[in-house]
LOLODO-607579 format. One record per residue (C-alpha): residue in three letters; x, y, z. Coordinates in steps of 0.1 Angstrom, whole numbers, padded with zeros to 4 digits, always signed. Layout:
<sites>
ALAXYZ...
</sites>
This chain:
<sites>
ALA+0849+0756-1227VAL+0860+0781-1203VAL+0875+0811-1215SER+0903+0825-1190THR+0936+0842-1184GLN+0967+0826-1170SER+0959+0813-1134THR+0982+0803-1110GLY+0984+0765-1099ASP+0958+0764-1074GLU+0932+0778-1097GLN+0937+0755-1120ASP+0936+0726-1096VAL+0902+0743-1084GLU+0889+0740-1124GLU+0900+0707-1123ARG+0872+0700-1096ASP+0844+0680-1105GLY+0819+0698-1122GLU+0796+0697-1094THR+0826+0715-1068LEU+0827+0738-1097ARG+0791+0750-1095GLU+0792+0752-1059ASP+0823+0775-1060THR+0813+0802-1083VAL+0789+0826-1084LYS+0751+0820-1092TYR+0744+0858-1106VAL+0765+0874-1126SER+0755+0897-1154PRO+0767+0889-1192VAL+0796+0896-1210LEU+0798+0936-1211ASP+0798+0959-1244VAL+0828+0973-1235GLU+0821+1003-1262ASN+0790+1009-1240ASP+0804+1001-1206PRO+0808+1035-1183LEU+0834+1020-1160ASP+0859+1019-1195THR+0864+1052-1200ASP+0890+1045-1231SER+0859+1031-1246ARG+0881+1003-1265LEU+0885+0967-1268THR+0920+0952-1263GLU+0925+0924-1294VAL+0937+0891-1275SER+0961+0866-1292PRO+0960+0831-1290GLU+0996+0829-1268ASP+0976+0851-1247VAL+0944+0838-1235GLN+0943+0799-1221VAL+0913+0778-1234GLU+0910+0747-1212GLU+0880+0719-1208ALA+0857+0731-1192PRO+0848+0705-1163SER+0821+0679-1165CYS+0786+0691-1160GLU+0767+0659-1160GLY+0742+0670-1135ARG+0731+0700-1160GLU+0692+0696-1172ALA+0702+0703-1214GLU+0677+0714-1234GLN+0661+0684-1259SER+0660+0687-1294ASP+0625+0675-1295SER+0613+0703-1268ALA+0619+0740-1284GLY+0601+0753-1252ASP+0618+0743-1226LYS+0655+0764-1218ALA+0682+0760-1196THR+0680+0773-1157GLU+0715+0763-1146MET+0747+0780-1159SER+0782+0778-1147VAL+0796+0809-1142VAL+0839+0807-1136GLN+0847+0838-1117GLU+0880+0851-1133GLU+0912+0871-1118ASP+0925+0912-1134VAL+0936+0903-1165PRO+0975+0911-1161GLU+0998+0930-1182GLN+1006+0926-1217ASP+1043+0929-1212VAL+1041+0900-1180ALA+1062+0875-1191GLU+1047+0842-1205PRO+1057+0807-1192GLU+1075+0784-1218GLU+1050+0754-1216GLN+1021+0777-1223LYS+1040+0787-1256ASP+1043+0747-1266ASN+1004+0745-1263ASP+0999+0774-1290SER+0996+0749-1316SER+0968+0727-1298LEU+0950+0760-1286LYS+0939+0769-1318GLY+0925+0731-1327THR+0907+0732-1293ARG+0890+0769-1302GLU+0875+0753-1337SER+0857+0725-1318SER+0850+0740-1286ASP+0818+0762-1280VAL+0824+0791-1257GLU+0803+0790-1227ILE+0779+0819-1222ILE+0781+0840-1187SER+0751+0848-1181SER+0723+0866-1154GLU+0694+0847-1135GLY+0674+0865-1162ASN+0689+0842-1186THR+0705+0869-1210GLY+0741+0868-1219ASN+0764+0882-1250GLN+0785+0862-1271VAL+0820+0855-1266GLY+0839+0853-1289GLU+0826+0837-1330ASN+0810+0804-1314ILE+0780+0804-1288SER+0771+0770-1273GLY+0735+0755-1272SER+0721+0737-1246ASP+0720+0705-1261GLY+0730+0683-1292ASP+0704+0700-1317ARG+0713+0733-1312THR+0743+0738-1335SER+0764+0769-1343PRO+0788+0778-1371GLU+0822+0764-1363THR+0849+0792-1355PRO+0874+0796-1380PRO+0910+0787-1373ASP+0923+0821-1379THR+0895+0843-1365GLU+0910+0862-1330ILE+0883+0864-1299THR+0879+0897-1284VAL+0874+0903-1249PRO+0871+0929-1228GLU+0901+0946-1207TYR+0887+0961-1177SER+0903+0982-1146VAL+0886+0963-1120SER+0878+0928-1114LEU+0854+0912-1142PHE+0828+0901-1114PHE+0827+0942-1100ALA+0817+0950-1137GLN+0799+0926-1145SER+0774+0931-1112LEU+0781+0965-1114LYS+0765+0964-1152VAL+0733+0943-1141LEU+0727+0973-1110VAL+0731+1001-1138GLU+0711+0985-1168GLY+0689+0961-1146ALA+0684+0920-1156VAL+0660+0916-1181GLN+0637+0883-1175CYS+0616+0880-1203ARG+0607+0854-1234LEU+0619+0875-1260SER+0655+0879-1243GLU+0655+0842-1238GLU+0648+0837-1277ILE+0674+0861-1287SER+0700+0845-1262HIS+0693+0810-1284ILE+0694+0831-1324SER+0722+0805-1332ASP+0695+0777-1325ASP+0679+0756-1357PRO+0656+0777-1374ILE+0627+0755-1370LEU+0636+0751-1333VAL+0634+0794-1329MET+0603+0795-1356GLY+0585+0770-1340ARG+0587+0788-1305CYS+0581+0823-1315LEU+0553+0817-1347PRO+0523+0817-1316HIS+0532+0849-1299ILE+0534+0864-1334MET+0505+0850-1353PRO+0475+0869-1332HIS+0493+0899-1335VAL+0488+0895-1375LEU+0461+0910-1388LEU+0429+0888-1397ASN+0431+0897-1432LYS+0467+0892-1437ARG+0465+0860-1415GLU+0466+0840-1446GLU+0504+0850-1451LEU+0514+0826-1426LEU+0502+0791-1437PRO+0533+0790-1456VAL+0554+0789-1422ILE+0528+0770-1401LEU+0532+0743-1427CYS+0565+0741-1433LEU+0575+0738-1391ALA+0544+0717-1389VAL+0562+0692-1415GLN+0596+0693-1402HIS+0597+0702-1366PRO+0613+0674-1344ASN+0586+0676-1313ALA+0552+0663-1314THR+0534+0689-1292THR+0554+0716-1314ARG+0539+0699-1342ASP+0502+0694-1328ASN+0505+0732-1319LEU+0510+0742-1355LEU+0483+0719-1366HIS+0459+0739-1337LEU+0474+0770-1351LEU+0461+0761-1388PHE+0433+0752-1381ASN+0427+0784-1354LEU+0442+0805-1382VAL+0405+0830-1379LYS+0380+0827-1358LYS+0353+0825-1377PRO+0371+0815-1416ASP+0349+0821-1443PHE+0344+0804-1475ASP+0379+0819-1487HIS+0402+0813-1454ARG+0387+0780-1453GLN+0398+0772-1492ILE+0437+0779-1480ILE+0433+0762-1452ARG+0414+0730-1468ALA+0449+0738-1494GLY+0471+0737-1467CYS+0459+0706-1449GLU+0460+0687-1484ALA+0496+0701-1487PHE+0505+0689-1449ALA+0493+0653-1460ARG+0516+0650-1497SER+0541+0661-1471VAL+0539+0637-1443ASP+0534+0596-1442ARG+0497+0585-1438ARG+0506+0574-1400ARG+0520+0609-1390LEU+0484+0622-1411GLU+0461+0601-1391GLU+0480+0607-1357GLU+0483+0644-1359LEU+0457+0661-1383LEU+0427+0637-1376PRO+0423+0649-1343GLN+0422+0683-1352CYS+0393+0679-1370TRP+0379+0658-1344GLU+0382+0682-1318GLN+0360+0706-1335ILE+0330+0688-1348SER+0311+0704-1322ASP+0320+0739-1323LYS+0299+0769-1311PHE+0309+0784-1349VAL+0293+0777-1379GLU+0323+0784-1399ARG+0349+0758-1381ARG+0324+0730-1383LEU+0320+0737-1420LEU+0360+0734-1421VAL+0357+0704-1406ALA+0332+0689-1429GLU+0355+0706-1459THR+0390+0691-1444CYS+0374+0655-1441GLY+0363+0652-1475THR+0395+0667-1489LEU+0418+0644-1470SER+0397+0611-1475ALA+0421+0609-1507HIS+0450+0607-1479PHE+0436+0589-1452SER+0436+0549-1453VAL+0406+0529-1464GLU+0402+0517-1431VAL+0401+0555-1415CYS+0380+0565-1444GLN+0357+0536-1438SER+0354+0541-1400LEU+0363+0572-1386ILE+0359+0598-1416LEU+0328+0586-1418SER+0315+0583-1388ILE+0329+0623-1383LEU+0304+0631-1411LYS+0277+0613-1400GLN+0277+0634-1368VAL+0279+0668-1388LEU+0252+0658-1410ASP+0230+0657-1376ASP+0240+0691-1376LYS+0214+0720-1368ASP+0227+0743-1395GLU+0218+0733-1428SER+0249+0747-1447VAL+0272+0725-1426ARG+0247+0693-1433GLU+0246+0705-1469CYS+0286+0711-1469ALA+0284+0669-1449VAL+0263+0653-1474LYS+0286+0670-1502ASN+0319+0657-1487LEU+0303+0624-1480SER+0304+0620-1515LEU+0340+0625-1517VAL+0346+0597-1486ILE+0321+0570-1508THR+0348+0568-1532ARG+0373+0557-1509ILE+0351+0530-1492TYR+0359+0495-1502ASN+0336+0473-1482GLU+0307+0463-1495HIS+0289+0455-1459LYS+0286+0495-1456ALA+0260+0498-1482SER+0227+0502-1463ASP+0248+0527-1440LEU+0255+0546-1475LEU+0221+0544-1484GLU+0205+0555-1449ILE+0224+0585-1458LEU+0206+0591-1488LYS+0170+0586-1470SER+0183+0612-1443SER+0191+0634-1469LEU+0162+0634-1490HIS+0141+0639-1457ASP+0165+0669-1447SER+0140+0699-1438SER+0164+0718-1458SER+0157+0717-1498LYS+0194+0734-1507VAL+0205+0699-1487GLN+0179+0679-1505GLN+0195+0693-1541THR+0228+0687-1531SER+0223+0649-1522LEU+0208+0649-1554ARG+0238+0665-1575PHE+0267+0653-1557TYR+0254+0623-1531LEU+0231+0603-1555PRO+0256+0600-1585ALA+0287+0591-1559LEU+0263+0564-1539SER+0251+0550-1576CYS+0282+0547-1596TRP+0296+0532-1561LEU+0267+0509-1563ILE+0271+0501-1601SER+0308+0491-1598ARG+0297+0466-1575ASP+0266+0454-1597GLN+0242+0465-1566TYR+0225+0494-1579LEU+0190+0482-1593HIS+0184+0460-1561THR+0196+0484-1538CYS+0194+0524-1544TYR+0166+0523-1569ASN+0149+0495-1555MET+0147+0518-1521LEU+0139+0551-1540LEU+0107+0532-1552GLN+0100+0518-1519GLN+0100+0552-1502LEU+0082+0568-1527LEU+0052+0542-1527THR+0052+0552-1485SER+0052+0588-1486ILE+0024+0589-1513GLN+0003+0565-1491SER+0010+0590-1463THR-0001+0621-1482SER+0035+0633-1474THR+0036+0654-1508ARG+0068+0669-1499HIS+0088+0636-1498THR+0070+0625-1528ALA+0081+0649-1550ILE+0119+0648-1536TYR+0112+0614-1547LEU+0102+0619-1581GLN+0127+0640-1588THR+0149+0612-1573LEU+0142+0589-1597ASN+0137+0611-1627VAL+0175+0617-1622SER+0184+0577-1612SER+0173+0568-1650VAL+0210+0576-1661PHE+0224+0551-1634VAL+0196+0526-1647LEU+0211+0525-1678ALA+0246+0527-1661GLY+0240+0497-1646LEU+0227+0481-1678LEU+0251+0492-1697LYS+0281+0484-1677PRO+0281+0439-1689LEU+0281+0455-1723VAL+0314+0474-1720GLN+0335+0463-1694ASP+0348+0435-1712SER+0355+0460-1740PRO+0391+0481-1745ARG+0388+0516-1731ASP+0391+0541-1757GLY+0403+0566-1727MET+0375+0593-1717THR+0371+0624-1742GLU+0358+0648-1713SER+0351+0651-1678ALA+0323+0659-1654ASP+0331+0695-1654GLU+0339+0697-1692SER+0305+0679-1700HIS+0269+0693-1704LEU+0260+0661-1680GLY+0281+0667-1653LEU+0277+0636-1632LEU+0246+0622-1650ASP+0266+0617-1681PRO+0270+0576-1684CYS+0302+0581-1701VAL+0316+0602-1667ILE+0299+0573-1646LEU+0310+0545-1669SER+0349+0563-1679ILE+0342+0553-1715SER+0343+0574-1746LYS+0313+0587-1768SER+0320+0561-1792GLN+0320+0535-1770TYR+0287+0544-1751THR+0269+0549-1783SER+0280+0514-1798ALA+0272+0505-1767LEU+0236+0517-1764SER+0229+0507-1798SER+0241+0468-1790PHE+0220+0471-1759ASN+0184+0484-1775THR+0189+0456-1809SER+0192+0431-1781VAL+0162+0444-1761VAL+0139+0440-1793GLN+0154+0408-1805GLN+0153+0395-1767SER+0187+0384-1768LEU+0203+0402-1739PRO+0236+0385-1719GLU+0224+0365-1692THR+0238+0395-1667VAL+0215+0421-1689ARG+0188+0403-1687SER+0182+0395-1651GLN+0183+0432-1650THR+0155+0436-1670ASP+0139+0407-1656TRP+0141+0425-1621LEU+0126+0459-1635THR+0095+0436-1651SER+0087+0416-1619THR+0094+0440-1596ALA+0101+0481-1605VAL+0075+0483-1627PRO+0045+0470-1606CYS+0058+0490-1577LEU+0056+0520-1602VAL+0019+0513-1610GLN+0010+0509-1575CYS+0021+0546-1568ILE+0005+0559-1597LYS-0025+0544-1585SER-0023+0556-1549VAL-0024+0592-1562LYS-0048+0609-1540ASP-0031+0645-1553LYS-0039+0642-1593SER-0012+0670-1603LEU+0015+0645-1593LEU+0003+0623-1624ALA+0019+0648-1642ASP+0052+0638-1625PHE+0051+0601-1631THR+0046+0611-1669LYS+0082+0631-1669LEU+0091+0605-1653LEU+0082+0581-1682ALA+0086+0608-1707GLN+0129+0611-1691MET+0136+0569-1690GLN+0124+0567-1730THR+0146+0596-1737VAL+0179+0582-1712ILE+0174+0544-1720GLY+0157+0546-1748ARG+0122+0536-1768SER+0129+0499-1771PHE+0134+0494-1735VAL+0103+0513-1725GLN+0082+0493-1749GLN+0097+0460-1740VAL+0101+0461-1703VAL+0076+0491-1690ARG+0047+0491-1711PRO+0030+0459-1710GLY+0029+0465-1668LEU+0010+0496-1673LEU-0009+0483-1702GLU-0024+0460-1679HIS-0041+0489-1659VAL-0049+0513-1685THR-0083+0510-1671ASP-0074+0527-1636ALA-0082+0567-1639ARG-0050+0575-1625VAL-0026+0553-1651LEU-0047+0561-1681PRO-0031+0597-1683VAL+0000+0591-1674TYR+0005+0558-1698CYS-0012+0579-1727ALA+0009+0608-1718GLY+0046+0590-1708ILE+0041+0561-1734LEU+0024+0570-1764ALA+0030+0609-1767VAL+0070+0611-1764ASN+0083+0595-1803GLU+0067+0606-1833GLU+0062+0567-1841ASP+0036+0563-1816ARG+0015+0587-1823ALA+0001+0566-1847GLU-0009+0545-1822LEU-0023+0572-1796LYS-0048+0585-1820GLU-0061+0548-1826PHE-0060+0541-1787LEU-0079+0576-1779GLY-0107+0572-1798ASN-0116+0534-1784THR-0113+0545-1755LEU-0133+0575-1763ASN-0159+0550-1775GLN-0157+0531-1747TYR-0164+0557-1721ALA-0193+0567-1740GLN-0206+0537-1747GLN-0197+0520-1711TYR-0216+0555-1694LEU-0179+0558-1675GLN-0172+0586-1654VAL-0155+0610-1675GLU-0127+0628-1655PRO-0101+0601-1663LEU-0104+0611-1699THR-0105+0648-1703GLU-0073+0649-1676THR-0057+0627-1705PHE-0065+0650-1732ALA-0059+0681-1709GLU-0021+0666-1701LEU-0020+0656-1738SER-0028+0690-1748GLN+0004+0707-1734THR+0023+0693-1765ARG+0015+0714-1795ALA+0023+0684-1819VAL+0001+0661-1796LEU-0022+0688-1795HIS-0036+0681-1834ILE-0039+0647-1831LEU-0064+0655-1800VAL-0088+0678-1820ASN-0085+0654-1848VAL-0098+0626-1824LEU-0124+0647-1814ASN-0137+0658-1844THR-0138+0625-1863ALA-0160+0612-1827LEU-0180+0646-1836ARG-0191+0636-1866GLU-0198+0596-1857ALA-0220+0607-1823THR-0251+0597-1827ASN-0262+0606-1791PRO-0257+0638-1764HIS-0241+0613-1741MET-0211+0611-1763LYS-0214+0650-1778GLY-0215+0662-1740ILE-0183+0639-1731ILE-0165+0660-1761ALA-0174+0693-1745LYS-0166+0682-1715ILE-0130+0668-1729CYS-0128+0706-1746LYS-0128+0725-1713GLY-0102+0702-1699LEU-0081+0717-1733CYS-0093+0752-1724ASP-0077+0750-1694CYS-0044+0735-1703ALA-0038+0748-1738ASP-0020+0779-1753PRO-0047+0805-1760GLN-0041+0808-1799ASP-0047+0769-1801ILE-0078+0767-1784VAL-0090+0795-1804THR-0079+0784-1838HIS-0085+0744-1830VAL-0114+0741-1800MET-0137+0768-1807PRO-0149+0754-1836ILE-0158+0723-1821LEU-0172+0739-1791THR-0196+0763-1815ARG-0206+0731-1829LEU-0215+0718-1800ALA-0231+0751-1790ASN-0252+0746-1818ASP-0267+0716-1812PRO-0307+0711-1806ASP-0300+0696-1777VAL-0304+0718-1746PHE-0274+0690-1727VAL-0252+0693-1755GLN-0255+0733-1754THR-0250+0737-1717SER-0224+0713-1715THR-0206+0737-1738VAL-0209+0771-1714ILE-0183+0770-1688SER-0160+0763-1716PHE-0170+0797-1732ALA-0163+0815-1699VAL-0129+0796-1697MET-0116+0808-1730LEU-0133+0845-1720GLN-0110+0843-1691ARG-0075+0831-1709SER-0083+0849-1741SER-0057+0873-1747GLY-0071+0889-1782SER-0104+0896-1796VAL-0131+0881-1777THR-0167+0892-1792SER-0166+0858-1806ILE-0175+0842-1777ARG-0194+0868-1760GLU-0217+0869-1786GLN-0221+0833-1778LEU-0227+0834-1743ASP-0251+0863-1746LYS-0271+0840-1772PHE-0267+0816-1738ILE-0285+0841-1717SER-0312+0858-1740GLU-0323+0818-1743SER-0324+0807-1712VAL-0341+0840-1700SER-0367+0838-1732ALA-0373+0802-1729ASP-0366+0797-1692VAL-0339+0774-1695HIS-0332+0767-1660VAL-0301+0746-1664MET-0283+0767-1683MET-0293+0795-1667CYS-0278+0784-1633GLU-0248+0770-1652LEU-0244+0805-1668ILE-0239+0820-1631GLU-0216+0793-1623SER-0192+0799-1649PHE-0193+0837-1643THR-0187+0828-1603LEU-0155+0809-1614VAL-0141+0832-1643LEU-0147+0862-1629PRO-0119+0869-1600LEU-0094+0855-1626CYS-0106+0875-1655ASN-0095+0911-1674PRO-0106+0942-1655ASP-0121+0954-1690ILE-0144+0921-1686GLN-0156+0922-1658ARG-0169+0957-1663ASP-0178+0954-1696PHE-0191+0921-1696LEU-0195+0897-1668ILE-0207+0924-1642PRO-0236+0938-1662ARG-0248+0900-1671LEU-0252+0890-1639ALA-0266+0919-1629THR-0291+0915-1658ILE-0299+0879-1648GLY-0308+0892-1612VAL-0334+0917-1625SER-0348+0892-1646ASN-0347+0865-1621SER-0376+0882-1599ALA-0397+0872-1632ILE-0395+0835-1623THR-0427+0825-1613ASN-0415+0785-1600LYS-0400+0796-1568THR-0378+0764-1568LYS-0363+0778-1598ARG-0358+0813-1586ARG-0345+0800-1553ASP-0318+0782-1572ILE-0308+0812-1588THR-0310+0837-1562GLU-0285+0814-1541ARG-0263+0814-1568LEU-0263+0847-1575ILE-0254+0857-1536LEU-0220+0839-1545ALA-0217+0858-1574TYR-0220+0886-1555LYS-0194+0879-1532ALA-0170+0875-1563ILE-0178+0906-1574LEU-0169+0924-1543CYS-0138+0907-1543CYS-0126+0927-1575TYR-0119+0965-1577MET-0145+0986-1593THR-0153+1020-1606SER-0180+1043-1589ASP-0200+1039-1620THR-0198+1003-1625ILE-0214+1000-1588GLU-0240+1027-1591HIS-0251+1014-1626TYR-0244+0976-1619ILE-0238+0961-1587VAL-0263+0984-1568PRO-0295+0978-1588GLY-0284+0939-1593LEU-0282+0939-1553GLN-0314+0955-1551ALA-0331+0929-1567LEU-0313+0900-1551LEU-0325+0914-1520THR-0361+0912-1531ASP-0354+0883-1541THR-0342+0863-1505GLN-0369+0887-1489GLU-0392+0864-1508VAL-0377+0830-1516VAL-0345+0825-1491PRO-0354+0851-1462ASP-0322+0833-1442LYS-0300+0851-1470GLN-0314+0883-1464GLN-0293+0897-1439THR-0263+0886-1462VAL-0278+0906-1489ASP-0287+0934-1469LEU-0254+0941-1454MET-0235+0939-1487LEU-0262+0965-1503ARG-0253+0987-1472GLU-0215+0983-1470VAL-0218+0988-1513MET-0239+1022-1512SER-0219+1036-1481LYS-0185+1032-1503THR-0202+1045-1536THR-0197+1084-1523MET-0161+1078-1513ALA-0153+1061-1551SER-0169+1084-1568LYS-0148+1113-1551ASP-0118+1092-1562GLN-0128+1085-1596ARG-0100+1053-1593PRO-0107+1018-1586SER-0115+1011-1552ASN-0120+0978-1533VAL-0160+0980-1518PHE-0156+0946-1501GLY-0151+0961-1465SER-0135+0943-1439LYS-0166+0939-1417VAL-0183+0922-1448SER-0156+0899-1454GLY-0156+0888-1418PHE-0191+0883-1423PHE-0191+0860-1450LYS-0167+0841-1433LYS-0187+0831-1406LYS-0218+0823-1427
</sites>
């Protein structure tokens, strides 16, 4: 509507013309209605109240050609405004026509429903005239003016056009975005905030920007314009340039709140593109945000989107160069799995598991074991596909890694199979619990000490149901009365899984891995049960027990785990020991078996009993030699106190045996005990001194060589006091006595072994006294021997001697341990 004073008939005719004619006849550049209080032209500085009788409100001419701001575009502004040039306001006492008075009652109603036009300048600034402000389209709504509210207009002593033009020239036309927004403060608040928020956020402190999230989310949910909503969600994802963990948590919570507030179509069309656009962002933190958001929102996306687009995004992120991004992708892929229903995706999911286990980062591998493996296993168990797919794949990959000598992959697959025992159990129990009524979970995964590896959590059953199902399973295994669905799985394990596991054990080249296979079998007994292992796993291993690698795994992983099987273990070891002695087999598998078993104290008593029984019944030196070698393995692995208490009596009996071969077999065991013992070593030193004395006096060449080799082996690992007070002096004694041997072959053998022993000595820290009294005399005697029996080694010994003597003075000045093994000597020995 147009606010105007009384006009003549001609003027009214002009106003009633077509809107296009009106725009052509009016002035394009007019200032806003002036504030009279600040108007320099109004010397009285007053406002004149105009009653309805004094003001005529007329219908504004039609302006169909005017471009109006659409309700779905908050950024568009009206660029065309109509201005009406008015005549001077007549004096208050001018008589009012009678016709005008008759229209007073209709005037108020018109004023209630009509908009008041804002006369503005080219800068699109304007002031409100009256109480109502006109929006530029139907979306802009403003409160209606109460009927009794009086409209005030300024009174000028000059024409309105002149006053407005003068104000523009004096104050200047303000043309800026903010002034435009001020002119539209009556708009819908959602529209105003949608336009203003992008300009506000860059000026908010980084550590306080999260305070804007509620406003951003509210606008993104309620704003009518799709483009503006997209910009707002872009602001949400770009709240901080490099969002840390806390920022990402807040943003992720905001995305989830948005997902709960809109329908699925809007979520997938508006929020998902924000994730896709930032997959390759240069900042690691943003790529982390993509992975985390995809996992969080997977519960809100449709199944089709989760199975295709979300899975594709996270698989792409899984190839990221940063390990933290890959770790995050693996973690959130576990959430996506729970939303996949297409069974044909199993091969893709297994490939992701394989890729994550082969990752170069141990963090990614462990995250896969902790989150992805349980999620995938549970997904496959619910479809009765776990054993034939995932478990089979893990066994095949383990065999491949062992045969290719990939130690790193072998270790991670052994660990994975160890963890997977609980999923094997869950797969076997599922048919037994799926038809029983559910009592409800008693605790969630975060409350259980096993977390996602708790069978109750995997099968969603209570503790009582699990206990009952496990008991029923073990009973059925023993009685061989398993249901058909369970028996088919145990048959597959017997025919396929166990032979593959045996093949893995037999293919091992690094014998340290045998301990991991032992732990795997022990874990099976602990998780699944003894009955299962005895009936399903044991027969397959027993067929190959003669293999050098299967024997220790079978004994330690099958027979030594449960108390019920240890009587059988004792009998089995006794029979195997006799078999090795009678058939003169390689003794290493047997020594490794005893060494592995000795790490359990309860089993150590069984081993000692078996050895004592065999020693009492032994009638030939070969059996006693085997027992001595087994004792050496026990000395390497058992507790030092247990060695002194249980093993040393056996070794003492063997050391006093009249057969030199048996005595010599015990030398290395006494040397190892000397190295590992933390208490008194007097008895051990006495026995070794006895060996040295007998070998020198009786010219027992084989024992002398064994003594030197044993001392060389343990010397770098021994306590410095034992080095200084026993080993080095005894080697010096042997070196001095070597010159008295007339047999050059024997003398050469001892000389060559002494050179290696002194190389080991020079790697230790020695005092000047030790150098002066033992090392120098020993090297001098050794130099003489090399000149006579090993001339090609003379230069080596001579260099060692000169290096030691040059450092003797320095060591005596310092009076502290000094490493006399110089860099030149070290380099020389490496070349030699």
